[in-house]
C-alpha positions in Angstrom: 106.1 106.0 120.6 105.1 107.9 123.7 103.8 111.3 123.6 106.1 114.4 123.9 106.2 115.7 127.6 103.8 118.9 128.2 106.0 122.3 128.5 104.1 123.1 131.8 103.3 121.2 135.1 99.6 122.4 135.2 97.1 124.7 133.2 95.3 127.6 134.8 92.1 128.4 132.9 91.1 132.0 133.0 87.6 132.4 131.3 86.1 136.0 130.7 82.4 135.4 131.2 81.7 138.6 129.4 84.0 137.8 126.3 81.9 137.5 123.0 79.0 138.9 124.8 78.7 135.8 126.7 80.0 133.4 124.3 83.0 132.2 126.2 80.6 131.1 129.3 78.2 129.4 126.8 80.9 127.4 125.4 82.6 126.4 128.6 80.9 122.9 128.6 82.2 122.0 125.4 85.8 123.6 126.2 85.7 121.6 129.3 85.1 118.4 127.7 87.8 119.0 125.0 90.4 119.7 127.8 89.5 116.4 129.5 89.7 114.5 126.1 93.2 116.0 125.6 94.1 114.6 129.0 95.5 118.1 130.0 96.2 118.7 133.7 93.8 121.8 134.0 92.2 123.9 137.1 89.8 126.4 136.8 91.0 129.7 138.1 88.0 131.3 139.8 88.0 135.1 139.7 85.3 137.6 140.8 86.7 140.3 138.5 89.4 141.3 136.1 91.6 142.6 138.7 91.0 139.5 140.6 92.1 137.3 138.0 95.2 139.2 137.4 96.2 139.1 141.0 95.4 135.3 141.0 97.8 134.6 138.0 100.3 136.8 139.4 100.2 134.3 142.5 100.3 131.0 140.6 103.3 128.7 141.3 106.2 128.6 138.7 105.6 126.0 136.0 101.9 126.6 136.0 100.7 127.9 132.4 97.6 130.4 131.7 95.0 129.4 129.2 93.2 132.7 128.4 89.9 132.0 127.2 88.1 135.1 125.5 89.4 137.7 123.4 92.1 140.4 123.0 90.9 142.3 126.1 91.2 139.0 128.3 94.8 138.6 127.1 95.4 142.1 127.8 94.1 142.1 131.1 96.7 139.2 132.1 99.8 140.9 130.4 101.2 142.5 133.7 101.4 139.0 135.1 103.1 137.5 131.8 105.7 140.2 130.3 109.0 139.1 131.2 108.1 136.5 133.8 108.5 133.3 131.5 104.9 132.1 132.3 103.5 130.2 129.4 100.4 131.8 127.8 97.8 129.6 125.7 94.8 131.3 124.0 91.1 129.9 123.2 89.7 132.7 121.2 86.0 133.2 122.2 85.9 136.9 122.4 84.2 139.6 119.8 87.4 140.2 117.9 89.7 137.5 118.6 92.4 139.4 116.2 95.7 138.4 117.9 94.7 134.9 118.0 93.2 135.2 114.6 96.6 136.4 113.3 98.0 133.3 114.6 95.4 131.0 112.7 93.1 130.1 115.5 89.5 130.2 115.0 86.8 130.5 117.7 85.2 127.3 118.3 88.2 125.3 116.9 89.3 123.8 120.4 91.0 120.9 119.2 93.4 123.0 117.1 93.8 125.4 120.1 94.6 122.7 122.7 97.0 120.8 120.2 99.2 123.9 120.2 99.6 123.5 123.9 102.0 120.8 123.4 104.2 122.7 121.2 107.4 124.4 122.4 106.7 128.1 123.3 107.8 130.9 121.1 108.7 134.4 122.6 106.5 136.9 121.1 106.8 140.7 121.3 104.6 143.0 123.4 104.0 146.8 123.3 104.6 149.0 126.2 102.4 152.0 125.8 102.6 155.3 127.7 99.6 157.6 127.5 100.2 161.3 128.2 103.3 163.5 127.9 106.6 162.5 128.7 107.3 161.5 132.2 103.9 161.9 133.3 102.0 159.0 131.6 100.7 155.8 132.8 102.0 152.6 131.2 99.9 149.9 129.6 100.8 146.5 128.2 99.4 145.6 124.6 99.5 142.6 122.6 97.9 143.3 119.6 98.0 147.3 119.1 96.2 150.5 119.5 94.4 153.2 117.4 93.9 157.0 117.4 91.2 158.7 115.3 88.9 157.1 113.1 89.4 153.4 114.2 89.1 154.2 117.8 85.8 155.9 117.1 84.7 152.8 115.5 85.6 150.8 118.7 83.6 153.2 120.8 80.6 153.1 118.2 80.6 149.1 118.2 79.1 149.3 121.7 76.0 150.9 119.9 75.6 148.0 117.3 72.8 145.9 116.8 73.0 142.7 119.0 72.1 140.7 116.5 75.2 141.4 114.6 78.7 139.2 115.0 82.0 140.5 115.7 82.7 141.6 112.1 79.4 142.6 111.3 79.3 145.0 114.5 83.0 146.4 113.4 81.4 147.0 109.7 78.1 148.8 111.2 80.4 150.8 113.5 82.9 152.0 110.6 80.1 153.1 108.3 78.5 155.1 111.1 82.1 156.6 111.8 82.5 157.7 108.3 79.6 160.1 108.9 81.3 161.6 111.7 84.8 161.7 110.1 87.1 164.3 111.5 90.8 165.3 110.4 93.4 166.6 112.9 97.0 167.6 112.7 99.4 164.9 113.8 103.1 164.3 114.4 104.5 160.6 114.1 108.0 160.2 115.4 109.3 156.7 114.7 112.7 155.6 116.1 113.7 159.4 116.5 112.8 160.3 112.9 109.5 162.3 111.8 107.6 159.6 109.9 104.7 162.1 109.3 103.6 165.6 110.1 100.3 166.8 108.6 96.5 166.4 108.6 95.3 162.7 109.4 92.2 160.9 110.4 93.7 157.8 111.9 97.0 156.3 113.3 97.4 152.6 114.2 100.5 151.1 116.3 100.3 147.3 115.7 102.2 144.4 117.2 99.5 142.3 115.2 98.3 142.4 112.0 94.5 143.0 112.1 91.9 144.6 114.2 88.0 144.8 114.0 87.6 140.9 113.7 89.5 140.8 110.2 90.7 144.2 109.3 94.2 143.7 108.2 95.3 147.3 109.1 99.0 146.2 109.4 99.8 143.1 107.0 103.3 143.7 107.4 103.3 142.9 111.2 104.9 139.9 112.8 104.3 139.5 116.5 107.9 137.7 116.6 110.1 140.0 114.7 111.1 142.6 117.1 109.6 145.6 115.4 106.2 147.4 115.9 104.6 148.8 112.8 102.9 152.2 112.3 100.2 152.6 109.8 98.4 156.1 109.3 95.9 157.7 106.9 96.3 161.4 105.9 93.7 163.9 104.9 91.0 161.6 103.4 87.4 162.4 102.2 84.7 160.1 103.3 84.3 158.7 99.8 88.1 157.8 99.9 88.1 156.4 103.3 85.1 153.8 102.1 87.5 152.9 99.1 90.5 152.4 101.5 88.2 150.3 104.0 88.1 148.0 101.1 91.5 147.8 100.5 92.3 147.2 104.0 90.1 144.1 103.9 92.4 142.7 101.2 95.5 144.0 102.8 96.1 146.2 99.7 96.2 149.8 101.2 100.1 150.1 102.1 100.6 151.1 98.2 97.9 153.9 98.6 99.8 157.1 98.5 97.3 158.6 101.1 98.8 155.9 103.7 102.2 156.2 105.3 103.7 153.1 107.1 106.9 152.3 108.9 108.3 149.9 111.4 110.8 150.3 114.3 111.1 150.0 117.9 109.6 153.0 119.5 106.9 155.6 118.4 105.7 159.0 119.6 102.4 160.4 118.4 101.1 163.9 119.1 98.0 165.4 118.0 97.2 169.3 118.0 94.0 168.4 119.1 92.7 165.3 121.2 91.3 162.2 119.6 89.7 159.3 120.7 92.0 156.3 121.4 91.7 152.6 122.0 94.2 150.0 123.4 93.9 146.6 122.2 90.3 147.5 121.5 89.4 149.3 125.0 88.4 152.8 124.4 90.1 155.2 126.8 88.6 158.5 125.8 90.4 161.6 124.0 94.0 161.6 124.2 96.6 164.2 122.7 99.9 162.2 123.2 101.3 158.5 123.5 104.4 156.9 123.3 105.0 153.0 122.3 108.1 151.1 122.7 108.4 147.3 121.5 109.7 144.8 124.0 111.1 142.0 121.8 110.1 138.5 123.3 108.2 139.6 126.2 105.7 137.0 126.4 106.2 133.1 126.3 103.4 132.0 123.8 101.8 128.6 123.4 99.5 129.7 120.7 101.9 129.9 117.9 101.9 127.5 114.9 104.1 124.4 115.0 107.8 125.8 115.3 110.5 125.3 112.9 114.1 124.5 114.4 114.8 128.2 114.4 112.0 129.0 116.7 112.2 126.3 119.2 114.1 128.6 121.8 112.7 131.9 123.0 114.4 135.3 123.2 115.0 137.4 126.4 113.3 140.5 127.1 115.3 143.6 126.4 
């Protein structure tokens, strides 16, 4: 019995040398051997910067798939060349968090599992289009996993100060405990599909396509990147002690039933803060922001990283 034909003519490998504090680059020899062992028609896409990598992916001929080697930030950088183009995307997680890939069941270093998925039919995954700033005056950014405003963005900022000896999850936990000491509550209004989901004091708002951030914190366990819905999860007014207890619930994905947590799903959300709060987009901290809007684009990215599909998932959806 002959093997199934590949869904692409060639594979452009895009490796982020900074991903995982150099882990991606250190693991390249082992990944190269795995690519050759799987007899995949790959080529190294050399780039001098993230901007150069995006430009080179945009210039690839049709039929060439992209293999993103790194973390959530690596994928985020390539999204403008992938959304709505039909170009196939595979993932090899070797970043600090790997949260989107982790949601799909991919583990850092398990190259066999990641490369085997490249032979499966693609699935059309949703993406988020985020506009930062007021209506009509903001800039658009594409996201695959999600964003946070408030406490979780403060954690992302503090991760840069974490001891170098700590792993991805350890760095997040260290930063989270540090951020608890600096906890601030601000007034926010969250409008989901034209209806007010919440208005009042809050310490964090997360808008998610994926389920997790911080290398395993299950902030949005109800999310599904293939269901045509974004998810909003927010905390109301919380004391430091209550927030610490809630962090434990998030690790076990049991926090959505807590009365101090609000959540909802839909296609578009606007978040407005009375005062600016620290914000991150797919883990990248963009400073203090007062307002942003997010719309979900169903089936925006053709993904080669999903589990082996059922018959109902073998055909992709079109972008709205």
